[in-house]
C-alpha positions in Angstrom: 9.3 183.5 -4.5 6.3 185.6 -6.0 4.0 187.1 -3.6 0.2 186.4 -4.7 -1.3 188.6 -2.1 -2.6 192.2 -3.0 -0.2 194.9 -2.1 -3.0 196.6 0.1 -5.7 195.2 2.4 -9.0 197.3 2.8 -11.6 197.0 5.4 -15.1 195.9 4.7 -16.4 199.5 5.2 -13.8 200.8 2.9 -14.8 198.2 0.1 -18.5 199.0 0.6 -17.9 202.6 0.2 -16.0 202.2 -2.7 -18.8 200.2 -4.3 -21.4 202.8 -3.2 -19.4 205.6 -4.9 -19.0 203.5 -8.1 -22.8 202.9 -8.2 -23.7 206.5 -7.5 -21.4 207.7 -10.3 -22.5 205.0 -12.7 -26.2 205.3 -12.4 -27.7 209.0 -12.1 -31.3 209.7 -11.2 -33.3 207.5 -13.3 -36.9 205.9 -13.8 -37.4 202.2 -13.1 -40.8 200.3 -13.6 -42.0 197.4 -11.5 -44.6 196.1 -9.1 -45.0 197.2 -5.5 -44.8 194.5 -2.8 -43.9 194.1 0.8 -45.0 197.7 1.8 -44.2 198.9 5.2 -44.1 202.1 7.2 -41.6 202.6 10.0 -42.4 204.8 13.0 -39.9 207.4 11.5 -42.4 207.8 8.6 -40.1 206.3 6.0 -41.6 203.6 3.7 -39.9 200.4 2.7 -41.0 198.2 -0.1 -39.8 195.9 -2.8 -40.0 196.7 -6.6 -40.0 193.6 -8.7 -40.8 192.1 -12.2 -41.0 188.5 -13.3 -37.1 188.0 -13.3 -35.9 190.1 -10.3 -36.6 192.3 -7.3 -34.9 195.0 -5.4 -35.2 196.7 -2.1 -36.4 200.3 -2.0 -36.6 203.1 0.6 -38.9 206.3 0.3 -37.8 208.8 3.0 -40.5 210.6 5.1 -40.1 213.8 3.2 -41.0 212.0 -0.1 -43.4 209.5 1.3 -45.8 212.1 2.6 -46.9 213.1 -0.9 -47.7 209.5 -1.9 -49.0 208.0 1.2 -52.5 207.3 -0.1 -51.3 206.1 -3.6 -49.2 203.3 -2.5 -50.9 199.8 -2.8 -49.6 196.3 -2.9 -49.3 194.9 -6.4 -49.4 198.4 -8.1 -47.4 198.7 -11.3 -45.4 202.0 -10.7 -42.5 203.9 -12.3 -40.2 205.0 -9.7 -37.5 207.8 -9.9 -34.6 206.4 -8.0 -31.0 206.7 -7.1 -28.9 203.4 -7.1 -27.1 203.0 -3.9 -25.8 200.7 -1.3 -26.9 200.4 2.4 -23.4 200.1 3.9 -24.3 198.8 7.4 -25.8 195.7 5.8 -24.1 195.7 2.5 -27.4 195.8 0.9 -28.0 197.0 -2.6 -31.1 199.4 -2.7 -32.8 202.1 -4.5 -33.8 205.4 -2.9 -37.1 206.6 -4.3 -37.4 210.3 -5.1 -40.8 210.0 -6.9 -43.5 207.8 -8.1 -46.1 207.6 -10.8 -48.6 204.9 -12.0 -46.8 202.9 -14.8 -47.9 203.8 -18.3 -47.9 207.5 -17.6 -44.4 208.0 -19.0 -45.6 209.2 -22.5 -48.2 211.6 -20.9 -45.6 213.1 -18.6 -43.2 213.4 -21.5 -45.9 215.4 -23.6 -46.5 217.5 -20.4 -42.7 218.4 -20.0 -42.4 219.1 -23.9 -45.5 221.4 -24.1 -44.5 223.2 -20.9 -41.1 223.8 -22.2 -42.4 225.0 -25.6 -44.9 227.4 -24.0 -42.5 228.7 -21.5 -40.0 229.3 -24.2 -42.7 231.5 -26.0 -43.1 233.5 -22.9 -46.6 232.3 -22.2 -45.9 231.8 -18.5 -44.1 235.2 -18.2 -44.8 236.5 -14.7 -45.1 240.1 -16.4 -48.0 238.9 -18.2 -50.1 237.9 -15.1 -53.0 240.2 -14.5 -53.8 241.4 -11.0 -57.0 240.0 -9.4 -59.7 242.6 -8.6 -59.9 243.6 -5.0 -63.8 243.7 -4.9 -65.3 241.8 -7.8 -69.1 242.3 -8.4 -69.5 239.2 -10.5 -67.4 236.0 -10.4 -67.5 233.6 -13.5 -66.9 229.8 -13.1 -65.9 227.5 -15.9 -66.5 223.9 -14.9 -68.8 220.9 -15.3 -72.4 221.4 -13.9 -72.1 217.9 -12.3 -68.6 218.6 -10.7 -68.4 218.4 -7.0 -66.0 221.5 -7.4 -68.9 223.6 -8.6 -70.7 222.9 -5.4 -67.6 223.6 -3.3 -66.9 226.8 -5.1 -70.5 228.0 -4.9 -70.7 227.2 -1.1 -67.5 229.0 -0.5 -68.5 232.1 -2.4 -71.8 232.3 -0.6 -70.0 231.9 2.8 -67.5 234.6 1.9 -69.6 237.2 0.2 -73.1 236.5 -0.7 -73.5 239.7 -2.6 -71.1 238.6 -5.3 -73.0 237.4 -8.5 -72.0 234.2 -10.1 -72.3 233.1 -13.7 -71.5 229.5 -14.6 -70.0 228.7 -18.1 -70.6 225.0 -18.3 -67.8 222.7 -19.9 -66.7 219.1 -19.4 -63.5 218.8 -17.5 -62.4 215.3 -18.7 -62.9 213.0 -21.6 -62.6 213.4 -25.3 -62.7 217.0 -26.6 -62.8 218.4 -23.1 -59.9 220.6 -23.6 -61.3 222.1 -26.7 -64.7 222.9 -25.1 -63.0 224.4 -21.9 -61.1 226.7 -24.4 -64.3 227.6 -26.0 -66.1 228.4 -22.7 -63.2 230.6 -21.6 -63.3 232.5 -25.0 -67.2 232.9 -24.5 -66.8 234.4 -21.0 -64.0 236.7 -22.2 -66.1 237.9 -25.2 -69.3 238.4 -22.9 -67.3 240.4 -20.4 -69.9 239.8 -17.8 -67.6 239.1 -14.8 -64.7 240.6 -13.2 -62.7 237.4 -12.5 -62.9 233.8 -14.0 -62.4 230.6 -12.0 -61.3 227.4 -13.9 -61.8 224.6 -11.5 -62.4 220.8 -11.2 -61.6 218.3 -8.4 -58.7 215.9 -8.1 -58.0 212.8 -10.2 -55.4 210.9 -12.0 -53.1 212.4 -14.7 -55.5 211.1 -17.4 -58.5 212.7 -15.5 -56.7 216.1 -15.5 -55.1 215.8 -18.9 -57.6 218.3 -20.6 -56.1 221.0 -18.4 -52.8 220.1 -20.1 -54.1 220.8 -23.5 -52.3 223.7 -25.5 -55.6 225.3 -26.6 -56.5 225.7 -22.8 -53.4 227.4 -22.0 -53.7 229.9 -25.0 -57.3 230.5 -24.2 -56.3 231.5 -20.7 -53.7 233.9 -21.8 -56.0 235.3 -24.5 -58.8 236.1 -22.0 -59.5 239.7 -21.3 -60.6 238.7 -17.8 -58.0 237.6 -15.1 -58.3 233.8 -14.6 -57.6 231.8 -11.3 -57.1 228.0 -12.0 -57.8 225.6 -9.1 -57.4 222.0 -10.4 -57.1 218.8 -8.4 -55.2 218.8 -5.1 -52.2 220.9 -4.0 -49.7 218.4 -5.3 -51.3 218.5 -8.8 -49.9 220.8 -11.5 -51.0 221.3 -15.0 -50.1 223.5 -17.9 -53.3 225.6 -17.0 -51.8 226.3 -13.7 -48.7 227.9 -15.3 -50.6 229.9 -17.8 -53.2 231.1 -15.1 -52.9 234.7 -13.6 -53.0 233.0 -10.3 -53.0 229.3 -9.3 -54.9 228.0 -6.4 -54.2 224.6 -4.9 -57.8 223.5 -4.8 -61.2 224.6 -6.2 -62.1 226.0 -2.8 -59.0 228.0 -2.6 -59.6 229.5 -5.9 -63.0 230.8 -4.6 -61.2 232.3 -1.6 -58.6 234.0 -3.7 -61.2 235.5 -6.1 -63.4 237.1 -3.4 -62.8 239.0 -0.3 -64.5 237.9 3.0 -67.3 239.9 4.0 -66.3 239.5 7.6 -62.9 240.7 6.9 -64.5 243.5 4.9 -66.5 244.6 7.8 -63.6 244.3 10.1 -61.6 246.5 7.7 -64.5 249.0 7.5 -64.8 248.9 11.4 -61.0 249.5 11.6 -61.2 252.4 9.1 -64.1 254.0 11.0 -61.9 253.8 14.4 -58.9 255.3 12.7 -61.1 258.1 11.2 -62.8 258.6 14.6 -59.3 259.0 16.3 -58.1 261.2 13.6 -61.0 263.4 13.9 -60.8 263.5 17.8 -57.2 264.3 17.4 -57.8 267.1 14.9 -60.6 268.6 17.2 -58.3 268.5 20.3 -55.6 270.3 18.3 -58.1 272.9 17.1 -59.4 273.4 20.7 -55.8 273.9 21.9 -55.0 276.5 18.9 -58.5 278.2 19.9 -57.4 278.5 23.6 -54.0 279.9 22.4 -55.8 282.4 20.4 -58.2 283.3 23.1 -55.3 284.2 25.2 -53.9 286.6 22.6 -57.3 288.2 21.9 -57.9 291.5 23.6 -61.7 293.0 24.2 -62.2 296.2 22.1 -62.8 298.3 25.1 -59.5 297.2 26.6 -57.7 297.9 23.3 -59.4 301.3 23.2 -58.3 302.0 26.7 -54.7 300.8 25.8 -54.8 303.0 22.8 -55.9 306.1 25.0 -53.1 305.5 27.4 -50.7 305.3 24.5 -52.1 308.3 22.9 -51.7 310.3 26.3 -48.2 309.2 26.7 -47.5 310.2 23.2 -49.2 313.6 23.7 -47.0 314.2 26.9 -43.9 313.2 25.2 -44.8 315.5 22.3 -45.6 318.4 24.7 -42.4 317.9 26.5 -40.4 317.6 23.2 -42.1 320.7 21.9 -41.7 322.8 25.0 -38.0 321.8 25.1 -37.5 322.8 21.4 -39.3 326.1 21.9 -37.2 326.9 24.9 -34.0 326.1 23.0 -35.3 328.2 20.2 -36.1 331.2 22.4 -32.5 331.0 23.9 -31.1 331.0 20.4 -33.4 333.8 19.4 -32.3 335.9 22.5 -28.6 335.2 21.6 -29.1 336.1 18.0 -31.1 339.5 19.1 -28.2 340.3 21.5 -25.6 339.9 18.6 -27.9 341.8 16.3 -28.4 344.7 18.8 -24.5 345.0 19.0 -24.4 345.4 15.2 -27.3 348.0 15.1 -25.8 351.3 14.1 -28.6 353.3 15.8 -27.5 351.6 19.1 -24.1 353.2 18.5 -25.6 356.5 17.7 -27.5 356.4 21.0 -24.1 356.1 22.8 -23.1 359.8 21.2 -21.6 358.6 18.0 -22.7 359.9 14.6 -22.3 358.9 10.8 -21.2 361.4 8.3 -21.7 361.0 4.4 -20.6 362.9 1.4 -23.0 364.4 -1.0 -23.2 361.1 -2.8 -24.4 359.4 0.4 -21.1 357.4 1.0 -20.0 357.1 4.6 -16.9 359.2 5.1 -14.1 357.5 7.0 -11.1 359.6 6.0 -11.0 363.5 6.3 -8.8 363.6 3.2 -11.6 362.6 1.1 -13.3 366.0 1.6 -12.4 369.6 0.5 -13.2 372.9 1.7 -16.7 373.9 0.8 -18.1 370.3 0.3 -21.5 369.5 1.7 -21.5 366.7 4.3 -24.5 365.1 6.1 -24.2 363.9 9.7 -26.7 361.4 11.2 -27.2 361.7 14.8 -29.3 359.5 17.3 -32.1 361.9 16.9 -32.1 363.8 13.6 -29.4 364.8 11.1 -27.2 367.9 10.4 -26.0 369.3 7.0 -22.7 371.1 7.1 -20.2 372.7 4.7 -16.5 371.8 5.2 -14.4 375.0 6.2 -11.3 373.0 7.2 -9.9 369.6 7.3 -7.2 368.2 9.7 -5.4 364.9 9.1 -4.2 363.0 12.0 
């Protein structure tokens, strides 16, 4: 008999997990359009609502980390486009959408334009960090490009006055929304750059919808920002708003007020820095003076009064004179002793001394000393030198020994 039962039996959890995995693989992150209804906020901060159209509805959840950015924008009956992940809530076996992002319906084409333009300019290198110009540390003049009627202008002027009232301000008026606003903003930036009257430019406006901010997504504005010879800070909308101008700017500020704070140093902070520098300078000067005084004390210890130096020199001279006299006396005594020895030796060799002892010296007629009697002959004249006087004789006879 054939068995009609399946070979394996799965649990409910296993079945739902399999369905969940299939849904997640089949449907990647995608955009879904519908109407918001049944909005509720859990104590955890998560938001729950239904997304519906004329023919169907689906439960949605937006977790706290995502919901915080859209808290003020969620209203019953809104037509929205939700970026969702398709899934299944296993504990209840309920099909649901996990919402990662929201935007008002109808903004899809604008968003696509934004993405395409951003990709194009980025590929050109217009957003290259290496092109970003540093902001001046101490600007003397700040330029502002915005509408004269914009609340952002008042916020920026108030912030600049509070932070550093000595900074001059030049406003270059331009509409910040509406037909032709992007072109006129680009013209104002070019005008400010050509005049070169300020050290830094602020391009600002308050918050609004994507349509309101669209002039800051114009290509002409982005290129005018990069063509400027003056560093530009862009502060448009709220912290969560991003425009093409933000990416092209030398520096982005989350709000107009933050742009003013980035562009100018706080006078209070500058005074604190000056005070800190003064304190460091004072400590350094005091330290150097202390070192100099210690060095002077050391030099004073080594310094000798001229009278003392003369006295010390006199003592040294006396010692040298005594040593010299002793050395000379010793040398003279040695010389005299040597001289006496030499005189004695010389006296022993003196022929006159020999003569005084009774000896004599006999020479022939030629004056040569005679030492051998055989060198004379009978009748030769010889001369004998005595201790006192001399005798001349004639040889009568010679005897040889």
